[in-house]
N, CA, C and O atoms as a GROMACS GRO file, in nm:
protein
  228
    1UNK      N    1   6.734  -3.453  -1.478
    1UNK     CA    2   6.747  -3.286  -1.472
    1UNK      C    3   6.619  -3.231  -1.532
    1UNK      O    4   6.561  -3.138  -1.476
    2UNK      N    5   6.576  -3.284  -1.642
    2UNK     CA    6   6.453  -3.206  -1.704
    2UNK      C    7   6.354  -3.186  -1.588
    2UNK      O    8   6.302  -3.076  -1.573
    3UNK      N    9   6.322  -3.299  -1.498
    3UNK     CA   10   6.211  -3.234  -1.384
    3UNK      C   11   6.265  -3.111  -1.340
    3UNK      O   12   6.208  -3.007  -1.372
    4UNK      N   13   6.377  -3.110  -1.265
    4UNK     CA   14   6.420  -3.019  -1.199
    4UNK      C   15   6.405  -2.872  -1.256
    4UNK      O   16   6.371  -2.773  -1.190
    5UNK      N   17   6.442  -2.876  -1.411
    5UNK     CA   18   6.394  -2.738  -1.465
    5UNK      C   19   6.257  -2.726  -1.514
    5UNK      O   20   6.209  -2.615  -1.537
    6UNK      N   21   6.190  -2.835  -1.531
    6UNK     CA   22   6.022  -2.826  -1.510
    6UNK      C   23   5.994  -2.736  -1.383
    6UNK      O   24   5.950  -2.623  -1.397
    7UNK      N   25   6.022  -2.790  -1.259
    7UNK     CA   26   5.986  -2.766  -1.137
    7UNK      C   27   6.048  -2.604  -1.125
    7UNK      O   28   5.959  -2.528  -1.085
    8UNK      N   29   6.148  -2.550  -1.144
    8UNK     CA   30   6.188  -2.428  -1.148
    8UNK      C   31   6.112  -2.317  -1.235
    8UNK      O   32   6.074  -2.204  -1.206
    9UNK      N   33   6.106  -2.393  -1.354
    9UNK     CA   34   5.987  -2.317  -1.446
    9UNK      C   35   5.848  -2.282  -1.377
    9UNK      O   36   5.804  -2.167  -1.375
   10UNK      N   37   5.775  -2.404  -1.314
   10UNK     CA   38   5.653  -2.391  -1.263
   10UNK      C   39   5.655  -2.300  -1.112
   10UNK      O   40   5.553  -2.247  -1.067
   11UNK      N   41   5.786  -2.294  -1.046
   11UNK     CA   42   5.788  -2.232  -0.953
   11UNK      C   43   5.796  -2.070  -0.984
   11UNK      O   44   5.756  -1.995  -0.895
   12UNK      N   45   5.841  -2.019  -1.093
   12UNK     CA   46   5.856  -1.906  -1.133
   12UNK      C   47   5.713  -1.879  -1.172
   12UNK      O   48   5.673  -1.771  -1.127
   13UNK      N   49   5.629  -1.943  -1.238
   13UNK     CA   50   5.530  -1.900  -1.270
   13UNK      C   51   5.423  -1.902  -1.176
   13UNK      O   52   5.317  -1.851  -1.212
   14UNK      N   53   5.433  -1.956  -1.054
   14UNK     CA   54   5.375  -1.985  -0.939
   14UNK      C   55   5.389  -1.846  -0.875
   14UNK      O   56   5.300  -1.779  -0.824
   15UNK      N   57   5.512  -1.819  -0.887
   15UNK     CA   58   5.544  -1.681  -0.808
   15UNK      C   59   5.461  -1.547  -0.859
   15UNK      O   60   5.401  -1.459  -0.798
   16UNK      N   61   5.483  -1.570  -0.990
   16UNK     CA   62   5.431  -1.450  -1.074
   16UNK      C   63   5.272  -1.431  -1.059
   16UNK      O   64   5.218  -1.321  -1.067
   17UNK      N   65   5.212  -1.540  -1.039
   17UNK     CA   66   5.082  -1.584  -0.996
   17UNK      C   67   5.031  -1.495  -0.879
   17UNK      O   68   4.939  -1.413  -0.868
   18UNK      N   69   5.137  -1.548  -0.787
   18UNK     CA   70   5.132  -1.480  -0.644
   18UNK      C   71   5.119  -1.349  -0.647
   18UNK      O   72   5.029  -1.295  -0.582
   19UNK      N   73   5.211  -1.274  -0.726
   19UNK     CA   74   5.256  -1.136  -0.757
   19UNK      C   75   5.136  -1.058  -0.787
   19UNK      O   76   5.120  -0.951  -0.730
   20UNK      N   77   5.043  -1.104  -0.876
   20UNK     CA   78   4.944  -1.079  -0.960
   20UNK      C   79   4.833  -1.080  -0.896
   20UNK      O   80   4.739  -1.006  -0.924
   21UNK      N   81   4.833  -1.174  -0.794
   21UNK     CA   82   4.710  -1.219  -0.713
   21UNK      C   83   4.709  -1.066  -0.561
   21UNK      O   84   4.617  -1.015  -0.497
   22UNK      N   85   4.835  -1.049  -0.562
   22UNK     CA   86   4.893  -0.934  -0.443
   22UNK      C   87   4.849  -0.794  -0.523
   22UNK      O   88   4.764  -0.716  -0.480
   23UNK      N   89   4.901  -0.783  -0.610
   23UNK     CA   90   4.843  -0.654  -0.678
   23UNK      C   91   4.684  -0.625  -0.723
   23UNK      O   92   4.625  -0.518  -0.737
   24UNK      N   93   4.636  -0.767  -0.741
   24UNK     CA   94   4.486  -0.733  -0.783
   24UNK      C   95   4.412  -0.694  -0.616
   24UNK      O   96   4.315  -0.620  -0.606
   25UNK      N   97   4.466  -0.746  -0.520
   25UNK     CA   98   4.406  -0.737  -0.411
   25UNK      C   99   4.419  -0.581  -0.335
   25UNK      O  100   4.343  -0.528  -0.254
   26UNK      N  101   4.566  -0.526  -0.404
   26UNK     CA  102   4.586  -0.390  -0.374
   26UNK      C  103   4.493  -0.284  -0.428
   26UNK      O  104   4.483  -0.172  -0.378
   27UNK      N  105   4.426  -0.328  -0.535
   27UNK     CA  106   4.330  -0.210  -0.590
   27UNK      C  107   4.208  -0.189  -0.531
   27UNK      O  108   4.139  -0.273  -0.472
   28UNK      N  109   4.184  -0.066  -0.552
   28UNK     CA  110   4.039  -0.023  -0.467
   28UNK      C  111   3.923  -0.125  -0.478
   28UNK      O  112   3.856  -0.166  -0.383
   29UNK      N  113   3.906  -0.164  -0.625
   29UNK     CA  114   3.791  -0.253  -0.614
   29UNK      C  115   3.862  -0.379  -0.691
   29UNK      O  116   3.868  -0.387  -0.814
   30UNK      N  117   3.903  -0.455  -0.620
   30UNK     CA  118   3.954  -0.565  -0.679
   30UNK      C  119   3.856  -0.657  -0.749
   30UNK      O  120   3.736  -0.645  -0.722
   31UNK      N  121   3.896  -0.750  -0.838
   31UNK     CA  122   3.807  -0.790  -0.937
   31UNK      C  123   3.784  -0.939  -0.875
   31UNK      O  124   3.888  -1.003  -0.857
   32UNK      N  125   3.690  -0.988  -0.849
   32UNK     CA  126   3.694  -1.111  -0.766
   32UNK      C  127   3.695  -1.244  -0.846
   32UNK      O  128   3.739  -1.351  -0.806
   33UNK      N  129   3.634  -1.216  -0.974
   33UNK     CA  130   3.654  -1.331  -1.074
   33UNK      C  131   3.766  -1.322  -1.099
   33UNK      O  132   3.801  -1.438  -1.117
   34UNK      N  133   3.864  -1.248  -1.116
   34UNK     CA  134   3.982  -1.222  -1.182
   34UNK      C  135   4.059  -1.297  -1.072
   34UNK      O  136   4.123  -1.397  -1.104
   35UNK      N  137   4.057  -1.253  -0.934
   35UNK     CA  138   4.132  -1.314  -0.811
   35UNK      C  139   4.080  -1.456  -0.796
   35UNK      O  140   4.133  -1.532  -0.715
   36UNK      N  141   3.960  -1.498  -0.885
   36UNK     CA  142   3.931  -1.660  -0.797
   36UNK      C  143   3.998  -1.741  -0.945
   36UNK      O  144   4.041  -1.856  -0.936
   37UNK      N  145   3.998  -1.694  -1.029
   37UNK     CA  146   4.091  -1.744  -1.151
   37UNK      C  147   4.231  -1.770  -1.143
   37UNK      O  148   4.287  -1.878  -1.155
   38UNK      N  149   4.302  -1.613  -1.112
   38UNK     CA  150   4.446  -1.661  -1.076
   38UNK      C  151   4.469  -1.743  -0.930
   38UNK      O  152   4.574  -1.806  -0.924
   39UNK      N  153   4.393  -1.748  -0.829
   39UNK     CA  154   4.412  -1.824  -0.727
   39UNK      C  155   4.398  -2.003  -0.796
   39UNK      O  156   4.466  -2.100  -0.764
   40UNK      N  157   4.313  -1.996  -0.874
   40UNK     CA  158   4.255  -2.156  -0.923
   40UNK      C  159   4.406  -2.192  -0.996
   40UNK      O  160   4.466  -2.295  -0.967
   41UNK      N  161   4.458  -2.094  -1.095
   41UNK     CA  162   4.575  -2.135  -1.149
   41UNK      C  163   4.698  -2.193  -1.061
   41UNK      O  164   4.763  -2.296  -1.078
   42UNK      N  165   4.708  -2.085  -0.954
   42UNK     CA  166   4.817  -2.078  -0.886
   42UNK      C  167   4.814  -2.222  -0.797
   42UNK      O  168   4.914  -2.286  -0.764
   43UNK      N  169   4.694  -2.252  -0.771
   43UNK     CA  170   4.680  -2.417  -0.703
   43UNK      C  171   4.689  -2.509  -0.807
   43UNK      O  172   4.745  -2.612  -0.768
   44UNK      N  173   4.658  -2.513  -0.917
   44UNK     CA  174   4.683  -2.598  -0.991
   44UNK      C  175   4.856  -2.606  -1.051
   44UNK      O  176   4.901  -2.708  -1.104
   45UNK      N  177   4.918  -2.511  -1.035
   45UNK     CA  178   5.053  -2.526  -1.065
   45UNK      C  179   5.132  -2.591  -0.946
   45UNK      O  180   5.225  -2.671  -0.961
   46UNK      N  181   5.079  -2.543  -0.819
   46UNK     CA  182   5.147  -2.610  -0.697
   46UNK      C  183   5.135  -2.740  -0.683
   46UNK      O  184   5.228  -2.809  -0.641
   47UNK      N  185   4.976  -2.808  -0.729
   47UNK     CA  186   4.974  -2.960  -0.763
   47UNK      C  187   5.075  -3.015  -0.859
   47UNK      O  188   5.110  -3.131  -0.834
   48UNK      N  189   5.133  -2.957  -0.967
   48UNK     CA  190   5.191  -3.017  -1.060
   48UNK      C  191   5.332  -3.024  -0.987
   48UNK      O  192   5.404  -3.122  -0.970
   49UNK      N  193   5.352  -2.892  -0.948
   49UNK     CA  194   5.479  -2.907  -0.867
   49UNK      C  195   5.495  -2.995  -0.790
   49UNK      O  196   5.602  -3.055  -0.807
   50UNK      N  197   5.415  -3.040  -0.688
   50UNK     CA  198   5.404  -3.144  -0.573
   50UNK      C  199   5.401  -3.272  -0.659
   50UNK      O  200   5.482  -3.356  -0.620
   51UNK      N  201   5.333  -3.305  -0.760
   51UNK     CA  202   5.341  -3.424  -0.836
   51UNK      C  203   5.475  -3.467  -0.890
   51UNK      O  204   5.517  -3.582  -0.886
   52UNK      N  205   5.539  -3.360  -0.943
   52UNK     CA  206   5.676  -3.386  -1.012
   52UNK      C  207   5.782  -3.376  -0.901
   52UNK      O  208   5.893  -3.416  -0.935
   53UNK      N  209   5.773  -3.343  -0.808
   53UNK     CA  210   5.851  -3.343  -0.666
   53UNK      C  211   5.852  -3.501  -0.603
   53UNK      O  212   5.944  -3.569  -0.558
   54UNK      N  213   5.725  -3.524  -0.619
   54UNK     CA  214   5.687  -3.702  -0.598
   54UNK      C  215   5.821  -3.764  -0.697
   54UNK      O  216   5.927  -3.792  -0.641
   55UNK      N  217   5.808  -3.780  -0.816
   55UNK     CA  218   5.828  -3.845  -0.923
   55UNK      C  219   6.010  -3.837  -0.882
   55UNK      O  220   6.074  -3.940  -0.906
   56UNK      N  221   6.070  -3.742  -0.834
   56UNK     CA  222   6.194  -3.715  -0.805
   56UNK      C  223   6.240  -3.806  -0.708
   56UNK      O  224   6.342  -3.873  -0.725
   57UNK      N  225   6.166  -3.811  -0.601
   57UNK     CA  226   6.215  -3.909  -0.471
   57UNK      C  227   6.161  -4.022  -0.487
   57UNK      O  228   6.181  -4.112  -0.405
   0.00000   0.00000   0.00000
């Protein structure tokens, strides 16, 4: 069960990063460096989620 809770937590953070990326992209002069870092963080979370899901099955 602890893995399920961790996956949900990471999923929530993943969604928050997606929202931050969308918000930044809507700005007239989006910060490319910030976007790149947000996307990198989002990818790391996705990879961690997939790793944890692999441990469940």
